[in-house]
C-alpha positions as CSV (number, residue, x, y, z in Angstrom):
1,X,-21.1,42.6,-49.0
2,X,-20.3,39.6,-47.3
3,X,-22.6,36.6,-48.1
4,X,-22.8,33.8,-45.5
5,X,-24.6,30.5,-46.3
6,X,-27.1,29.7,-43.6
7,X,-29.4,26.9,-42.4
8,X,-32.6,26.7,-40.4
9,X,-33.6,24.9,-37.3
10,X,-35.9,24.7,-34.3
11,X,-35.1,25.8,-30.8
12,X,-36.2,23.8,-27.7
13,X,-39.1,26.5,-27.3
14,X,-40.4,25.6,-30.8
15,X,-39.1,28.8,-32.3
16,X,-37.5,28.8,-35.8
17,X,-34.0,30.3,-36.3
18,X,-31.6,30.8,-39.1
19,X,-27.8,30.4,-38.5
20,X,-24.6,29.6,-40.5
21,X,-24.2,26.2,-42.2
22,X,-22.5,23.8,-40.1
23,X,-19.6,21.6,-41.1
24,X,-21.6,18.6,-42.1
25,X,-23.9,20.8,-44.4
26,X,-20.8,22.3,-46.1
27,X,-19.4,19.0,-46.5
28,X,-22.6,17.9,-48.2
29,X,-22.5,20.8,-50.5
30,X,-18.9,19.9,-51.4
31,X,-19.8,16.5,-52.3
32,X,-22.7,17.5,-54.6
33,X,-20.1,19.9,-56.3
34,X,-17.4,17.2,-56.5
35,X,-19.8,14.8,-58.3
36,X,-21.3,17.5,-60.5
37,X,-17.8,18.8,-61.6
38,X,-16.7,15.4,-62.4
39,X,-19.8,14.6,-64.6
40,X,-19.5,18.0,-66.3
41,X,-15.8,17.6,-67.3
42,X,-16.5,14.0,-68.5
43,X,-19.4,15.0,-70.5
44,X,-17.5,18.1,-72.0
45,X,-14.6,15.9,-72.9
46,X,-16.9,13.7,-74.8
47,X,-18.5,16.4,-76.6
48,X,-15.5,18.6,-77.5
49,X,-13.5,15.7,-78.5
50,X,-16.3,14.0,-80.5
51,X,-15.6,10.8,-78.8
52,X,-17.7,7.9,-80.3
53,X,-19.8,5.9,-77.6
54,X,-17.0,3.4,-76.9
55,X,-14.2,5.9,-76.2
56,X,-16.5,7.9,-74.1
57,X,-17.3,5.1,-71.9
58,X,-13.7,4.0,-71.7
59,X,-12.7,7.4,-70.7
60,X,-14.7,7.0,-67.5
61,X,-12.8,4.1,-66.1
62,X,-9.6,6.2,-65.1
63,X,-12.0,9.1,-64.0
64,X,-14.1,6.9,-61.8
65,X,-10.9,5.1,-60.5
66,X,-9.3,8.5,-59.6
67,X,-12.5,9.8,-58.1
68,X,-12.9,6.8,-55.8
69,X,-9.3,6.7,-54.6
70,X,-8.4,10.5,-54.2
71,X,-11.8,12.1,-53.7
72,X,-13.9,9.6,-51.9
73,X,-10.7,8.0,-50.3
74,X,-12.4,4.5,-50.5
75,X,-11.4,1.0,-51.8
76,X,-12.3,0.1,-55.4
77,X,-14.3,-3.0,-54.2
78,X,-16.7,-0.9,-52.4
79,X,-17.8,0.4,-55.8
80,X,-19.4,-3.0,-56.4
81,X,-20.3,-4.0,-52.8
82,X,-20.7,-1.2,-50.3
83,X,-19.6,-3.6,-47.6
84,X,-16.3,-4.2,-49.4
85,X,-15.5,-7.5,-48.2
86,X,-12.1,-8.9,-48.9
87,X,-11.5,-9.1,-52.8
88,X,-11.4,-12.9,-53.4
89,X,-13.4,-15.3,-55.5
90,X,-14.8,-18.7,-54.4
91,X,-14.8,-21.4,-56.9
92,X,-18.3,-20.3,-57.8
93,X,-17.0,-16.7,-58.2
94,X,-14.2,-18.0,-60.7
95,X,-16.9,-19.8,-62.7
96,X,-19.0,-16.7,-62.9
97,X,-15.9,-14.6,-63.8
98,X,-15.0,-17.1,-66.6
99,X,-18.5,-17.4,-67.9
100,X,-19.2,-13.5,-68.0
101,X,-15.8,-12.9,-69.8
102,X,-16.6,-15.0,-72.8
103,X,-18.8,-12.6,-74.6
104,X,-16.5,-9.5,-74.1
105,X,-13.5,-11.7,-75.0
106,X,-15.3,-12.8,-78.3
107,X,-16.3,-9.1,-79.0
108,X,-12.6,-8.1,-78.6
109,X,-11.7,-10.4,-81.5
110,X,-14.6,-9.1,-83.6
111,X,-13.4,-5.4,-83.0
112,X,-9.9,-6.3,-84.1
113,X,-10.6,-8.5,-87.3
114,X,-11.0,-7.7,-90.1
115,X,-10.4,-4.0,-89.5
116,X,-9.3,-2.9,-85.8
117,X,-11.5,-0.3,-84.1
118,X,-9.3,0.8,-81.2
119,X,-11.9,2.2,-79.1
120,X,-14.1,-0.8,-79.3
121,X,-11.4,-3.0,-78.5
122,X,-10.6,-1.1,-75.3
123,X,-14.2,-1.0,-74.4
124,X,-14.8,-4.7,-74.7
125,X,-11.5,-5.3,-73.0
126,X,-12.8,-3.7,-69.9
127,X,-15.4,-6.4,-69.8
128,X,-12.6,-8.8,-68.8
129,X,-11.8,-7.1,-65.4
130,X,-15.5,-6.3,-65.3
131,X,-16.3,-10.0,-65.4
132,X,-14.2,-10.4,-62.1
133,X,-16.0,-7.5,-60.5
134,X,-19.2,-8.8,-61.7
135,X,-18.5,-12.2,-60.1
136,X,-17.4,-10.6,-56.8
137,X,-20.8,-8.7,-56.5
138,X,-23.1,-11.6,-57.8
139,X,-22.0,-14.3,-55.7
140,X,-22.9,-11.9,-52.7
141,X,-26.4,-11.5,-53.7
142,X,-28.6,-12.6,-50.9
143,X,-32.2,-13.8,-50.6
144,X,-33.3,-10.4,-49.3
145,X,-31.8,-8.8,-52.4
146,X,-34.3,-10.6,-54.8
147,X,-37.4,-8.6,-54.0
148,X,-35.6,-5.3,-54.8
149,X,-34.2,-6.8,-57.8
150,X,-37.8,-7.8,-59.1
151,X,-39.1,-4.5,-58.2
152,X,-36.4,-2.7,-60.1
153,X,-36.9,-4.8,-63.0
154,X,-40.7,-4.4,-63.3
155,X,-40.6,-0.6,-62.5
156,X,-37.9,0.2,-65.1
157,X,-39.4,-2.0,-67.7
158,X,-42.7,-0.2,-67.2
159,X,-40.8,3.0,-67.7
160,X,-39.0,1.7,-70.8
161,X,-42.4,0.3,-72.3
162,X,-44.2,3.7,-71.9
163,X,-41.1,5.7,-73.2
164,X,-40.6,3.3,-76.1
165,X,-44.4,3.3,-77.2
166,X,-44.3,7.1,-77.1
167,X,-41.4,7.0,-79.4
168,X,-42.8,4.5,-81.8
169,X,-46.0,6.6,-82.0
170,X,-44.1,9.8,-82.6
171,X,-42.3,8.0,-85.6
172,X,-39.0,8.6,-84.0
173,X,-38.2,4.9,-83.5
174,X,-39.4,1.8,-85.5
175,X,-39.4,-1.8,-84.4
176,X,-37.2,-4.1,-86.3
177,X,-38.6,-7.2,-87.9
178,X,-37.4,-10.3,-86.0
179,X,-38.9,-13.5,-84.9
180,X,-39.6,-14.0,-81.3
181,X,-36.5,-16.6,-81.1
182,X,-34.4,-13.8,-82.7
183,X,-35.5,-11.2,-80.2
184,X,-34.9,-13.6,-77.4
185,X,-31.4,-14.4,-78.6
186,X,-30.5,-11.0,-79.2
187,X,-31.9,-9.9,-75.7
188,X,-30.1,-12.7,-73.8
189,X,-26.7,-12.3,-75.6
190,X,-26.5,-8.4,-75.1
191,X,-27.7,-8.7,-71.5
192,X,-25.1,-11.0,-70.7
193,X,-22.5,-8.8,-72.6
194,X,-23.6,-5.6,-70.8
195,X,-23.4,-7.0,-67.3
196,X,-19.4,-7.2,-67.0
197,X,-19.2,-4.0,-69.2
198,X,-21.4,-2.0,-66.9
199,X,-19.4,-3.1,-63.8
200,X,-16.7,-0.9,-65.4
201,X,-18.6,1.9,-67.0
202,X,-21.6,4.2,-66.3
203,X,-23.3,1.9,-63.6
204,X,-20.0,1.9,-61.5
205,X,-19.7,5.6,-62.1
206,X,-23.2,6.9,-61.3
207,X,-24.3,4.3,-58.8
208,X,-21.2,2.8,-57.3
209,X,-19.2,6.1,-57.0
210,X,-21.4,9.1,-57.5
211,X,-24.7,8.2,-55.7
212,X,-22.5,6.5,-52.9
213,X,-20.5,9.7,-52.5
214,X,-23.7,11.7,-51.7
215,X,-25.2,9.2,-49.2
216,X,-25.8,5.7,-48.1
217,X,-28.9,3.8,-47.6
218,X,-32.5,5.0,-47.9
219,X,-32.1,8.1,-45.6
220,X,-35.0,10.8,-45.5
221,X,-32.9,12.9,-48.4
222,X,-32.0,9.8,-50.5
223,X,-34.4,10.7,-53.2
224,X,-33.0,14.1,-53.4
225,X,-29.6,12.8,-53.7
226,X,-30.5,10.1,-56.2
227,X,-32.5,12.6,-58.3
228,X,-29.5,14.7,-58.4
229,X,-27.2,11.9,-59.6
230,X,-30.0,10.6,-62.1
231,X,-30.1,14.3,-63.6
232,X,-26.4,14.1,-64.0
233,X,-26.7,10.8,-65.8
234,X,-29.1,12.4,-68.3
235,X,-26.5,15.1,-68.9
236,X,-23.8,12.5,-69.2
237,X,-25.9,10.8,-71.9
238,X,-26.3,14.1,-74.2
239,X,-23.0,13.7,-76.0
240,X,-24.3,10.1,-77.0
241,X,-27.5,11.7,-78.5
242,X,-25.7,14.3,-81.1
243,X,-27.3,15.7,-83.1
244,X,-30.2,15.5,-81.0
245,X,-34.0,15.5,-82.4
246,X,-37.3,15.5,-80.7
247,X,-37.0,11.7,-80.2
248,X,-33.7,12.0,-78.4
249,X,-35.3,14.3,-76.1
250,X,-38.0,11.9,-75.1
251,X,-35.2,9.2,-74.9
252,X,-33.4,11.4,-72.5
253,X,-36.3,12.1,-70.4
254,X,-36.7,8.4,-69.7
255,X,-33.3,8.1,-68.3
256,X,-34.1,10.2,-65.1
257,X,-36.7,8.2,-63.5
258,X,-34.9,5.0,-64.7
259,X,-31.9,6.1,-62.9
260,X,-33.8,7.0,-59.7
261,X,-35.0,3.4,-59.7
262,X,-31.5,2.0,-60.1
263,X,-30.2,4.3,-57.3
264,X,-32.8,2.9,-55.0
265,X,-31.9,-0.6,-55.8
266,X,-28.2,0.2,-55.2
267,X,-29.0,1.9,-51.7
268,X,-31.3,-0.9,-50.7
269,X,-29.1,-3.7,-51.3
270,X,-25.6,-2.2,-51.4
271,X,-24.8,-4.7,-54.3
272,X,-24.2,-3.2,-57.7
273,X,-25.3,-6.4,-59.3
274,X,-29.0,-5.5,-58.8
275,X,-29.1,-2.1,-60.7
276,X,-26.5,-3.6,-63.3
277,X,-28.9,-6.5,-64.2
278,X,-31.8,-4.1,-64.5
279,X,-29.8,-1.8,-66.8
280,X,-28.3,-4.7,-68.7
281,X,-31.9,-6.2,-69.4
282,X,-33.2,-2.8,-70.5
283,X,-30.3,-2.4,-73.0
284,X,-30.8,-6.0,-74.3
285,X,-34.5,-5.4,-74.8
286,X,-33.9,-2.3,-76.6
287,X,-31.6,-4.0,-79.1
288,X,-34.0,-6.9,-79.4
289,X,-36.8,-4.5,-80.6
290,X,-34.8,-1.6,-82.1
291,X,-31.3,-2.5,-82.8
């Protein structure tokens, strides 16, 4: 029996019809399959090879670069700014890049001495080119991007707050004892550390590459495309939560709506700096209260 994929439509007289999928629909399905396959391969590699979190993240750098160049056939700068202006830094951009590279560089030294941890060294080293990519994007944040940034920050911290409250009530997580000043310091330092790192790891993958591969802008189907990418992002996190318990299931469940908001911010602004700032702040707050 021959199975033919079909699509529906409406004729000029208002009657509904069913016909074969057109080329654009087949291309869309192929793009969904490509994003799904890459995520599954990456996740399986992390699980089967029992990679630690740093090695798992670093593995994604060549995967995303290959995907962007050979599957999407797009330039690397468009991972960070959709308009992909010429990759050059102004004087302000150079200052941003140097400032953002300080914490990754310091952590490289911390991962080398007294006992070298290769995967951590490689992860923090990725923050050095990540600082350049971050500067390239951050200097291009415009006034109209500030409202989506604020919206993203508020919604995602509400999502975090509700999820973390539930995890504490379940007894799965416990709040560490720190002063307000210590919490602020931990949050600020880790937020600044994660900004350049996320420009090279999961944000550049799931927003800059994968979400952009399925569509651009806030079209009628953006929520479907971004929901799919966010579900894959949940799957990608599973190897990081092994062995999993009931608390980990709740933590994984938080990731889906969180990722959907990040995709909205990326599509709304076309600047990866917006979702990266929100994601980095979330991780900084997590470490301040639970790390």
